[in-house]
N, C-alpha and C positions, 0 to 999 in steps of 0.2 A: 109474745109481743108485750112490751111493757107500756104502762100508761104514764104519761109525763105529769099528770096532775092538772087539774083545772080543765082539761080537754074533754072529759067525759060529760060534764054538765054545761059546757059552754060559758063558764064564768071566767072572765079575764083570759081569753085565749091569746091575747097580744099584750105586749108590754108597752104601756103608754107612759113614758118617762117625762114627756113634755108637760103634761097636766100636773103630775106630782111635783115636779120642780117649780112650776108656777105657783102651786099652793105654798111651798116653802118660801118662795120669794115674796108672796103676798103676806105671809106670816111675819117675815122679817121686816117688810116695809111698814106694816102696822106697828111693830115694836119700835121702829125708827121714828114714827110719828110721836111716840111716847117719849122720845129723847134717848133711846138706848140702841146702840148698834150691836146687834147680836147675830149677825149672819154667820160668823165663824162657829159659834156655839150651835146654831141651828143645823148647819150642814155637818158639823162634826158629830153631834149627838144623833142626828138623823141617820147618817151613813153607818156609823158603828152600831146603832140600835137596830137598824134594818138588817144588817148582815148577821147580827147575833140572833135576832128573832127568826130570820130565814134558816139559819143553821139549826136552831132548836126545833123548828117546825119540821125540817127534813129528818131530824132524828126521831120525831114522834110519829111520822107518817107510816102507814102500813107499807109492806113490801110492794114495790111496783109503782108507788106514787111518789111524786116529788114536786117541789115548788122551786121555780127559778128565782134567783135573787132580784132580778129586774121586776118580776111580778110582785115579789114581796115589797119592794120599794114603792111600786105603783099603788098597791093596795093601802099600805100604811101612809103614803103621801096623800092620797085622796081622802082617807079617813081623818086627816088632820083638819079638814075644812071647818068643823065646829069650833076648833080652837082658834081659827082665824076670826070667827065671829066674836070669840072671847077677847082676842087681842084688840079688835076694833072697839069693843065695849070698854076695854081698859084705858083707851085714849081719853074717854070722857068721864069715866067713873072709876073711883078707887076700889079695887077688888079686895083690899085687905080689911075685910069686915065680914060679918055673918052672911049678909046677902051675897057678897062676892064669893065667899067660900062655897056657898050652896050652888051658885051659878057655875063655878069652876068644877065642882064635883060632878054636876050634871053633864057638863060638856065633855069631861074626861070619860065618863061612863058611856056617853053617846058615841064617842070615837072608838072606844074599846069594843062595844057591842057590834058596831058596823064592821070593823076589821075582823073580829072573831067570827062573825057570821060568814064572811067571804071565805076565810080559811076552812071553817067547819064544813060548809056545803061543797066547796070546790075539791076538798081532799077527803071527803067522807069520814070526818073525824068527830062525829057527834059525841062519842064517848070521851073525848079528850078536850072538849071545848074549854073547860076551866083551866087545864094546863096551858092552853094556848092564851087564854085571856089574862093570866097573871103577868107574864112579861110584857104584854101589850099595854096593860094598865100602868105599869111602871114606865114604859116608854112615853106614853102620853102625859103622865104626871110630871115628867121632866120638862116637857114643853109648857105645861100649865104653870110650873114654878118659874120658868123664864118670863111668863106673862105677868105674874103677880109681882114678883120682886124685881 
């Protein structure tokens, strides 16, 4: 009997795509308030990044564990919420300065830690958490750069 992943601990047993897509829409709407229409970049980078991270995580998981791509999109989408706060802040405050860069770094680390913990606990990969965190930090850094510039 094989384990599908995430089922043993009860973490993310279902794929909630509605909430993750809503987070992407909120992120794009906040960037639109700033005067930049970035929906194509958000969905393009988001989809390609989620598929790449899902593939990488499936290659790193122990035998018998796996993560579905919809679950990966859901986890990475919900973990984007701190960057929505950052995008809302960028409407009123210019983030291209020392305080802005500190705030951006904090938000990216917050997103990365949240997503990495879900994958680490759900797939029993405590020994590979840094290998998981590296592509995830690059994924969220891309959205942070969309917010700043």
